[in-house]
Backbone as CSV, one residue per row, in Angstrom:
resi,resn,N_x,N_y,N_z,CA_x,CA_y,CA_z,C_x,C_y,C_z
1,MET,64.394,184.440,77.877,64.205,183.058,78.088,64.927,182.572,79.323
2,PHE,64.333,181.557,79.928,64.902,181.008,81.154,66.003,180.016,80.809
3,LYS,67.185,180.199,81.386,68.315,179.343,81.090,68.564,178.433,82.293
4,PHE,68.613,177.122,82.013,68.892,176.156,83.079,70.374,176.227,83.445
5,PRO,70.675,176.121,84.745,72.079,176.124,85.110,72.744,174.778,84.766
6,ILE,71.928,173.746,84.516,72.447,172.418,84.195,72.226,172.172,82.711
7,ASN,73.263,171.712,82.047,73.188,171.434,80.618,72.531,170.062,80.429
8,VAL,71.478,169.993,79.636,70.713,168.775,79.425,71.564,167.743,78.668
9,ARG,72.358,168.164,77.740,73.202,167.245,76.995,74.220,166.575,77.915
10,ARG,74.783,167.389,78.790,75.769,166.838,79.699,75.132,165.813,80.635
11,VAL,73.948,166.082,81.143,73.238,165.144,82.025,72.896,163.876,81.255
12,ALA,72.460,164.030,80.020,72.139,162.856,79.200,73.399,162.040,78.922
13,ALA,74.531,162.681,78.703,75.784,161.964,78.456,76.206,161.198,79.708
14,PHE,76.123,161.877,80.870,76.471,161.186,82.118,75.527,160.018,82.395
15,ALA,74.229,160.204,82.127,73.273,159.115,82.321,73.585,157.969,81.363
16,GLY,73.952,158.299,80.124,74.310,157.271,79.158,75.563,156.506,79.582
17,VAL,76.562,157.210,80.084,77.780,156.558,80.561,77.464,155.688,81.771
18,PHE,76.607,156.175,82.667,76.221,155.405,83.853,75.502,154.117,83.454
19,VAL,74.585,154.230,82.497,73.865,153.041,82.017,74.836,152.083,81.334
20,LEU,75.789,152.613,80.575,76.785,151.778,79.913,77.637,151.042,80.945
21,ILE,78.022,151.729,82.012,78.793,151.087,83.079,77.973,149.981,83.737
22,LEU,76.683,150.209,83.967,75.823,149.167,84.539,75.733,147.958,83.611
23,PHE,75.629,148.202,82.305,75.605,147.091,81.351,76.911,146.311,81.381
24,ILE,78.042,147.009,81.467,79.338,146.338,81.509,79.473,145.502,82.772
25,ILE,79.020,146.032,83.910,79.073,145.278,85.172,78.200,144.029,85.074
26,GLU,76.996,144.158,84.529,76.103,143.007,84.369,76.702,141.982,83.407
27,PHE,77.300,142.456,82.318,77.940,141.559,81.361,79.104,140.816,82.007
28,ASN,79.896,141.517,82.811,81.019,140.901,83.506,80.540,139.831,84.482
29,SER,79.476,140.094,85.218,78.961,139.089,86.157,78.417,137.874,85.409
30,ARG,77.800,138.109,84.273,77.305,136.973,83.484,78.453,136.141,82.919
31,LEU,79.531,136.811,82.485,80.704,136.078,81.993,81.341,135.264,83.115
32,GLU,81.393,135.831,84.308,81.942,135.094,85.446,81.092,133.869,85.765
33,GLU,79.774,134.036,85.733,78.883,132.902,85.981,79.029,131.847,84.880
34,LEU,79.200,132.295,83.629,79.400,131.359,82.516,80.684,130.561,82.718
35,ASN,81.757,131.231,83.124,83.017,130.518,83.365,82.868,129.515,84.498
36,HIS,82.165,129.903,85.548,81.941,128.990,86.670,81.129,127.770,86.221
37,LEU,80.089,128.000,85.441,79.267,126.887,84.958,80.052,125.994,83.994
38,ASN,80.922,126.584,83.180,81.751,125.772,82.283,82.711,124.891,83.077
39,GLU,83.290,125.425,84.152,84.169,124.617,84.998,83.392,123.467,85.642
40,GLN,82.183,123.748,86.117,81.355,122.692,86.704,81.007,121.636,85.656
41,ARG,80.692,122.078,84.445,80.372,121.140,83.368,81.558,120.227,83.072
42,ASP,82.757,120.813,83.035,83.949,120.009,82.763,84.190,118.998,83.880
43,GLU,83.974,119.404,85.133,84.138,118.472,86.256,83.126,117.333,86.172
44,VAL,81.888,117.668,85.857,80.846,116.638,85.757,81.137,115.705,84.587
45,ARG,81.630,116.246,83.493,81.983,115.387,82.352,83.108,114.434,82.724
46,ALA,84.102,114.950,83.454,85.209,114.088,83.871,84.712,112.985,84.800
47,LEU,83.836,113.348,85.743,83.285,112.334,86.653,82.442,111.313,85.891
48,ALA,81.673,111.788,84.919,80.844,110.866,84.140,81.719,109.932,83.304
49,THR,82.780,110.464,82.725,83.690,109.627,81.952,84.349,108.590,82.842
50,GLN,84.763,109.012,84.023,85.387,108.084,84.968,84.391,107.003,85.395
51,ALA,83.136,107.396,85.631,82.118,106.423,86.022,81.860,105.424,84.890
52,MET,81.830,105.907,83.662,81.605,105.003,82.530,82.786,104.041,82.366
53,GLN,84.006,104.535,82.541,85.170,103.659,82.443,85.154,102.610,83.549
54,THR,84.757,103.025,84.747,84.651,102.075,85.847,83.592,101.029,85.547
55,GLN,82.461,101.459,84.996,81.395,100.524,84.662,81.859,99.514,83.613
56,VAL,82.545,99.989,82.593,83.034,99.084,81.550,84.037,98.099,82.143
57,SER,84.928,98.601,83.001,85.914,97.725,83.637,85.233,96.666,84.495
58,LEU,84.237,97.074,85.276,83.531,96.109,86.127,82.742,95.101,85.304
59,GLN,82.135,95.550,84.206,81.412,94.619,83.340,82.366,93.601,82.722
60,THR,83.567,94.062,82.366,84.564,93.146,81.815,84.979,92.125,82.864
61,ARG,85.197,92.586,84.097,85.588,91.664,85.168,84.472,90.670,85.483
62,VAL,83.215,91.133,85.442,82.086,90.228,85.694,81.992,89.193,84.584
63,ALA,82.182,89.635,83.348,82.120,88.686,82.226,83.234,87.656,82.344
64,TYR,84.444,88.078,82.748,85.533,87.124,82.910,85.274,86.188,84.084
65,ALA,84.736,86.724,85.185,84.470,85.890,86.361,83.410,84.833,86.069
66,ALA,82.509,85.115,85.150,81.461,84.155,84.814,81.921,83.148,83.761
67,SER,83.108,83.329,83.224,83.574,82.421,82.169,84.168,81.154,82.774
68,THR,84.279,80.125,81.943,84.846,78.854,82.405,86.348,78.966,82.621
69,GLU,87.025,79.842,81.884,88.462,80.012,82.076,88.766,80.515,83.485
70,ALA,87.955,81.459,83.991,88.178,81.980,85.341,87.938,80.907,86.393
71,VAL,86.923,80.082,86.161,86.628,79.007,87.115,87.761,77.992,87.128
72,GLU,88.260,77.626,85.955,89.370,76.677,85.890,90.636,77.265,86.515
73,GLU,90.890,78.529,86.273,92.071,79.171,86.862,91.982,79.174,88.385
74,TRP,90.822,79.539,88.915,90.656,79.534,90.374,90.797,78.117,90.933
75,ALA,90.188,77.148,90.248,90.216,75.768,90.744,91.644,75.236,90.801
76,ARG,92.473,75.577,89.834,93.843,75.060,89.812,94.766,75.839,90.745
77,THR,94.594,77.175,90.865,95.536,77.965,91.660,95.121,78.053,93.123
78,GLN,93.909,78.454,93.390,93.494,78.683,94.776,92.715,77.517,95.364
79,GLY,91.951,76.835,94.550,91.151,75.724,95.049,91.913,74.424,95.157
80,HIS,93.052,74.338,94.493,93.903,73.139,94.490,93.143,71.894,93.995
81,TYR,92.318,72.081,92.985,91.615,70.971,92.378,92.417,70.453,91.189
82,MET,92.127,69.213,90.811,92.817,68.602,89.678,91.777,68.137,88.664
83,GLN,92.220,68.024,87.432,91.385,67.433,86.399,91.820,65.988,86.224
84,GLU,90.966,65.232,85.539,91.315,63.840,85.276,92.558,63.800,84.405
85,GLY,93.499,62.940,84.780,94.729,62.803,84.021,95.876,63.632,84.582
86,ASP,95.607,64.512,85.531,96.688,65.289,86.137,97.493,64.409,87.080
87,GLN,98.782,64.629,87.129,99.664,63.905,88.044,100.037,64.849,89.193
88,PRO,99.492,64.624,90.384,99.844,65.520,91.493,101.285,65.301,91.935
89,VAL,101.956,66.348,92.255,103.344,66.282,92.699,103.384,66.747,94.142
90,ILE,103.891,65.873,95.004,104.015,66.211,96.419,105.503,66.214,96.744
91,PRO,106.063,67.354,97.118,107.491,67.387,97.414,107.800,66.597,98.681
92,VAL,108.795,65.763,98.584,109.207,64.923,99.707,110.675,65.222,99.985
93,GLY,111.024,65.306,101.265,112.408,65.565,101.623,113.280,64.357,101.368
94,VAL,114.569,64.571,101.352,115.542,63.495,101.147,115.571,62.651,102.421
95,PRO,115.498,61.323,102.298,115.508,60.500,103.498,116.819,60.668,104.276
96,GLY,116.692,60.798,105.583,117.854,60.919,106.446,118.313,62.347,106.650
97,SER,117.767,63.297,105.956,118.182,64.687,106.151,117.235,65.360,107.146
98,GLU,117.736,66.402,107.760,116.915,67.131,108.727,115.952,68.053,107.983
99,PRO,114.757,68.180,108.510,113.823,69.101,107.854,114.277,70.551,108.046
100,ALA,113.968,71.357,107.100,114.325,72.771,107.184,113.444,73.447,108.223
101,ILE,114.069,74.116,109.145,113.337,74.796,110.214,113.311,76.285,109.884
102,ALA,112.137,76.797,109.811,111.983,78.227,109.541,111.921,78.942,110.890
103,SER,112.941,79.681,111.199,112.981,80.375,112.485,112.340,81.746,112.353
104,THR,111.674,82.133,113.400,111.070,83.457,113.408,112.073,84.438,113.986
105,PRO,112.230,85.573,113.375,113.209,86.533,113.877,112.757,87.134,115.213
106,ILE,113.701,87.346,116.083,113.409,87.935,117.385,113.442,89.448,117.226
107,PRO,112.368,90.120,117.639,112.348,91.576,117.477,113.348,92.222,118.439
108,THR,114.040,93.227,117.944,115.007,93.936,118.776,114.289,95.062,119.508
109,PRO,114.555,95.218,120.792,113.891,96.292,121.531,114.430,97.650,121.099
110,THR,113.538,98.603,121.041,113.949,99.953,120.685,114.260,100.723,121.954
111,THR,115.317,101.472,121.917,115.686,102.249,123.096,114.870,103.522,123.131
112,MET,114.410,103.850,124.323,113.602,105.052,124.511,114.450,106.104,125.202
113,GLN,114.201,107.338,124.862,114.892,108.432,125.529,114.258,108.668,126.898
114,ASN,114.972,109.372,127.751,114.489,109.588,129.124,113.152,110.312,129.159
115,TRP,113.011,111.321,128.326,111.753,112.067,128.368,110.596,111.185,127.916
116,GLU,110.825,110.235,126.999,109.758,109.326,126.567,109.371,108.369,127.699
117,ILE,110.343,107.942,128.473,110.053,107.061,129.619,109.213,107.804,130.642
118,TRP,109.620,109.036,130.985,108.849,109.812,131.961,107.447,110.117,131.432
119,TRP,107.351,110.443,130.151,106.039,110.719,129.544,105.127,109.493,129.648
120,THR,105.680,108.325,129.378,104.919,107.090,129.475,104.507,106.816,130.917
121,LEU,105.376,107.065,131.844,105.054,106.820,133.260,103.931,107.708,133.764
122,PHE,103.945,108.965,133.380,102.974,109.907,133.931,101.691,110.042,133.131
123,PHE,101.761,109.928,131.821,100.590,110.278,131.030,99.921,109.112,130.324
124,ASP,100.585,108.002,130.123,99.953,106.865,129.445,99.300,105.950,130.457
125,ASP,98.255,105.313,130.047,97.542,104.394,130.939,98.125,103.010,130.866
């Protein structure tokens, strides 16, 4: 009988191990893709949650801005309007006293180093 120099069982075992290694590599790449997609899903969920919170906050602010309390608050604080029955108070200085003068501070010049002066002379417009 003719004897093969190559053992068929050994070739089948090596082929089986090779196929198993290919399956493991494919499984590993799929797991990596799954992890990447899970990270993307978590990022999108966080962005969606943030967008929903922003929407709720803006809706609350719009509802408050449309209310009469917001209009009255603006009218009294920024608009300087009065309601009937309000007593306006106007501060008046004491007669004979000098008015308070608000002086503006004089800026102090900053000293420049020699190299900064030369740099300004040659390179600045």
